[in-house]
C-alpha positions as MATLAB code, in Angstrom:
seq = 'MAVQVTCEYVDQQLSTWNLSKPLVLGVSGPQGSGKLYLANHLLVHLRTKYPHLTSVGLLIDDFYLSNLEQREVTAKAKIDGNSVLQGRGLPGTHDLRLAIQVMEQLCSRNVPVKVPIYDKSAFNGEGDRLPESQWQVIEKPVDVIVFEGWFNGYKKIDSQIFPSAYLTQDPSGVVQRHRMYHLEDINERLASYEPLWIKFDFFVYLRTDNLANVFKWRLEQEAGLIAEKGVGMNPDQVRVFVDRYMPMYYLYYERMCDGGVAKRGRNLEIDIDESRKVRRWRRL';
ca = [
       0.000    0.000    0.000;
       2.837    2.426    0.836;
       4.384    1.626   -2.545;
       1.094    2.262   -4.344;
       0.497    5.553   -2.532;
       4.026    6.725   -3.306;
       3.903    5.676   -6.962;
       0.636    7.546   -7.482;
       2.076   10.586   -5.738;
       5.224   10.610   -7.869;
       3.174   10.055  -11.035;
       1.238   13.217  -10.224;
       4.412   15.211   -9.693;
       5.999   13.957  -12.907;
       2.906   14.903  -14.911;
       3.662   18.586  -14.306;
       7.421   18.470  -13.771;
       9.692   20.462  -16.059;
      12.279   17.884  -17.048;
      14.858   20.552  -17.763;
      16.240   19.363  -14.405;
      15.981   16.043  -12.569;
      13.195   15.493  -10.064;
      14.844   14.605   -6.743;
      12.804   12.592   -4.246;
      13.999   12.004   -0.698;
      12.764    8.861    1.064;
      13.034    8.456    4.834;
      11.766    6.180    7.571;
      12.975    4.361   10.675;
      15.167    1.311   10.213;
      13.032   -1.701    9.381;
      10.014    0.388    8.381;
      10.236   -0.627    4.728;
      11.829    2.505    3.304;
      14.360    0.619    1.165;
      11.624   -1.713   -0.078;
       9.574    1.359   -0.929;
      12.443    3.083   -2.743;
      13.357   -0.026   -4.733;
       9.783   -0.708   -5.836;
       9.297    2.932   -6.751;
      12.337    2.674   -9.030;
      10.887   -0.446  -10.671;
       7.642    1.455  -11.251;
       9.447    4.461  -12.724;
      11.595    2.380  -15.061;
       8.585    0.376  -16.210;
       6.105    3.209  -16.699;
       8.602    5.782  -17.956;
      11.208    3.831  -19.961;
      12.134    7.035  -21.797;
      13.302    8.568  -18.498;
      16.506    7.701  -16.652;
      15.732    6.979  -12.995;
      18.477    6.225  -10.474;
      18.524    5.312   -6.804;
      21.022    6.496   -4.214;
      21.538    5.264   -0.652;
      23.013    7.439    2.077;
      24.737    4.207    3.175;
      26.834    4.135    0.012;
      28.513    7.340    1.143;
      29.893    5.905    4.369;
      33.489    6.777    5.139;
      36.110    4.282    4.028;
      37.086    1.673    6.596;
      40.325    3.503    7.368;
      38.543    6.832    7.823;
      35.856    5.264   10.027;
      38.484    3.591   12.182;
      39.990    7.025   12.802;
      36.573    8.395   13.807;
      35.992    5.373   16.053;
      39.405    5.706   17.711;
      38.760    9.353   18.588;
      35.264    8.510   19.816;
      36.622    5.769   22.093;
      39.090    8.178   23.657;
      36.209   10.561   24.326;
      33.835    7.797   25.432;
      31.326    8.671   22.692;
      29.711    5.349   21.763;
      27.419    6.766   19.074;
      30.372    7.421   16.750;
      32.037    4.064   17.352;
      31.096    2.465   14.063;
      29.233    3.505   10.942;
      25.641    4.595   10.792;
      25.109    7.965   12.437;
      25.742   11.541   11.288;
      29.481   12.038   11.132;
      30.226    8.679    9.495;
      29.628    9.698    5.864;
      31.810   11.308    3.207;
      29.623   14.359    2.667;
      31.952   16.017    0.207;
      31.611   12.959   -2.027;
      27.839   12.731   -1.514;
      27.272   16.388   -2.381;
      29.614   16.135   -5.362;
      27.704   13.142   -6.769;
      24.343   14.817   -6.215;
      25.486   18.023   -7.882;
      26.867   16.120  -10.868;
      23.616   14.195  -11.267;
      21.473   17.306  -10.882;
      23.550   19.207  -13.435;
      23.491   16.178  -15.761;
      27.248   16.244  -15.960;
      27.778   12.622  -17.020;
      29.321   10.161  -16.636;
      28.927   10.077  -12.849;
      30.608    7.515  -10.615;
      28.502    6.495   -7.609;
      30.267    4.688   -4.741;
      29.175    1.277   -3.522;
      29.648    0.253    0.103;
      30.251   -3.357    1.157;
      28.885   -3.809    4.676;
      30.378   -7.300    4.946;
      33.991   -6.169    4.456;
      36.443   -6.338    7.377;
      34.240   -8.824    9.259;
      31.233   -6.539    9.207;
      33.014   -3.244    9.837;
      32.377   -2.441    6.178;
      34.333   -0.576    3.525;
      33.810    1.332    0.312;
      34.519   -0.694   -2.816;
      37.444    0.398   -5.009;
      36.498    3.171   -7.429;
      36.924    0.748  -10.340;
      33.859   -1.127   -9.019;
      31.590    1.884   -8.524;
      28.333    2.274  -10.404;
      28.707    4.499  -13.468;
      25.731    6.599  -14.593;
      26.238    7.156  -18.316;
      23.015    8.944  -19.270;
      21.673   12.296  -18.039;
      19.323   11.593  -15.140;
      15.630   12.543  -14.983;
      14.607   11.163  -11.557;
      16.739   10.611   -8.450;
      15.401    8.586   -5.501;
      17.604    9.177   -2.436;
      16.944    6.867    0.519;
      18.245    6.976    4.092;
      17.016    6.374    7.639;
      17.787    9.885    8.908;
      17.181   11.730    5.652;
      15.646   15.075    6.519;
      16.832   15.263   10.130;
      17.951   18.810   10.836;
      20.190   20.305   13.475;
      18.393   21.552   16.565;
      19.344   25.136   17.369;
      22.351   25.061   19.708;
      20.543   27.270   22.235;
      17.554   24.917   22.303;
      19.435   21.618   22.320;
      20.042   21.454   26.105;
      16.297   21.760   26.669;
      15.580   19.078   24.059;
      18.028   16.780   25.844;
      16.963   17.512   29.412;
      13.242   17.071   28.724;
      13.820   13.456   27.658;
      13.085   10.619   30.084;
      15.932   10.737   32.673;
      16.086    6.934   32.634;
      15.705    6.683   28.864;
      18.175    5.987   26.090;
      18.897    9.653   25.294;
      20.191   10.607   28.732;
      22.347    7.497   28.922;
      24.637    9.514   26.675;
      26.433   12.632   27.813;
      24.812   15.748   26.458;
      27.977   17.025   24.806;
      28.328   13.753   22.876;
      24.888   14.243   21.370;
      25.602   17.934   20.850;
      28.522   16.797   18.697;
      26.144   14.717   16.558;
      23.752   17.656   16.427;
      26.470   19.916   15.027;
      27.414   17.290   12.453;
      23.822   17.142   11.223;
      24.120   20.667    9.860;
      26.574   19.382    7.254;
      23.877   17.132    5.773;
      21.447   19.933    5.021;
      23.062   20.763    1.640;
      21.823   17.298    0.630;
      18.333   17.724    2.070;
      17.746   21.028    0.278;
      18.139   19.213   -3.029;
      14.942   17.246   -2.350;
      12.189   18.571   -4.622;
       9.757   16.185   -2.942;
       9.996   14.135    0.233;
       8.247   10.900    1.241;
       8.546    9.535    4.753;
       7.133    6.663    6.766;
       5.742    7.619   10.147;
       5.120    5.420   13.170;
       3.628    6.639   16.430;
       5.602    4.087   18.445;
       9.388    4.119   18.207;
       9.495    0.757   19.996;
       8.557   -0.635   16.591;
      12.154   -0.036   15.481;
      13.279   -2.774   17.890;
      10.438   -5.087   16.815;
      11.195   -4.612   13.126;
      14.890   -5.296   13.634;
      14.074   -8.481   15.540;
      11.987   -9.609   12.574;
      14.838   -8.868   10.177;
      17.317  -10.859   12.252;
      14.885  -13.776   12.558;
      14.656  -13.786    8.778;
      18.446  -13.790    8.463;
      18.753  -16.681   10.899;
      16.121  -18.660    8.996;
      17.769  -17.935    5.641;
      21.484  -17.990    6.427;
      21.771  -19.486    9.889;
      23.367  -16.350   11.349;
      21.926  -13.243   12.955;
      21.711  -11.257   16.173;
      19.853  -12.533   19.222;
      17.386  -10.210   21.030;
      20.017   -8.861   23.444;
      22.374   -8.066   20.576;
      19.538   -6.400   18.680;
      18.782   -4.221   21.703;
      22.402   -3.057   21.939;
      22.497   -2.410   18.185;
      19.239   -0.459   18.066;
      19.910    1.549   21.235;
      22.853    3.263   19.563;
      20.471    4.826   17.045;
      17.542    5.594   19.322;
      18.723    9.022   20.577;
      18.449   10.246   16.991;
      14.858    9.091   16.739;
      13.817   10.609   20.049;
      15.467   13.946   19.330;
      14.784   14.439   15.620;
      12.195   12.059   14.194;
       9.012   13.788   15.367;
      10.437   17.179   14.440;
      11.040   15.941   10.921;
       7.626   14.297   10.664;
       5.731   17.341   11.907;
       7.312   19.781    9.494;
       8.398   17.748    6.498;
      11.607   18.558    4.647;
      10.798   19.775    1.151;
       8.913   22.990    0.448;
       5.376   23.234    1.799;
       2.981   21.070   -0.194;
       5.759   18.791   -1.432;
       5.935   16.323    1.467;
       4.065   13.019    1.643;
       3.637   11.463    5.089;
       2.630    7.790    5.167;
       1.490    6.622    8.592;
       2.133    2.902    9.200;
       1.264    0.513   12.028;
       3.579   -2.028   13.652;
       2.876   -4.458   10.791;
       3.921   -1.740    8.319;
       0.384   -1.469    6.997;
      -0.692    2.001    5.897;
      -3.209    3.620    8.225;
      -3.436    6.997    6.514;
      -1.425    9.457    4.485;
      -1.352   13.187    4.003;
       0.477   15.907    2.140;
       2.262   18.671    3.969;
];
């Protein structure tokens, strides 16, 4: 249903879009919510219905720092005791210069464009960017860009307001388990992502009213991995994994959902339940 709603929405936008420039669509949603599934099926729809257009998909994950660069970030974070930056995933663990460069090349139709590919299995799961010789090469000028990521659209909280945002969280909750200045560091890093967000002509995001669903969805994913491959995280490991991301959700997710990211009238909110079924949707 979320795929159908999104495809119909994008069809409407394309019907009036001036293709003198690419249409850029941001896709966001909590981990496990189905955002990647949505983005992939939207691309299938676009390539099937509009074969004369060139549609490409980008993942924020493909712009992770190289393994060597991430190890340097992790080493500094360990010295400081900042667990949220010990490993890839959060703001501050991406090569933003590369991401912005690729987006600008695609938007200006300056082809060919090399798009990095990230191998999450490299270095025993630490991950690493593939050699440039193995990157995806976009040969044709692009008409539609679908850019997916779990914190797409999250914006820095004003530095004067951040202490209040932190201190009003549950004192025994996951946010205040972290020192405020560690999360302030992440908050400052978020500002560097906004040059990407402002390129979104339209923005689609999945909304849940219960962030505990993130844990439930990850458990389901790991159960599927265990059934398919015989390996996966147990519930305790899932909890540790998910908890590292949860401060971001509690601090930024509702703010993003309430205001959208693209210009007014160009945001599509899709409200889903714990089974990922669509309950309602609206435009903002």
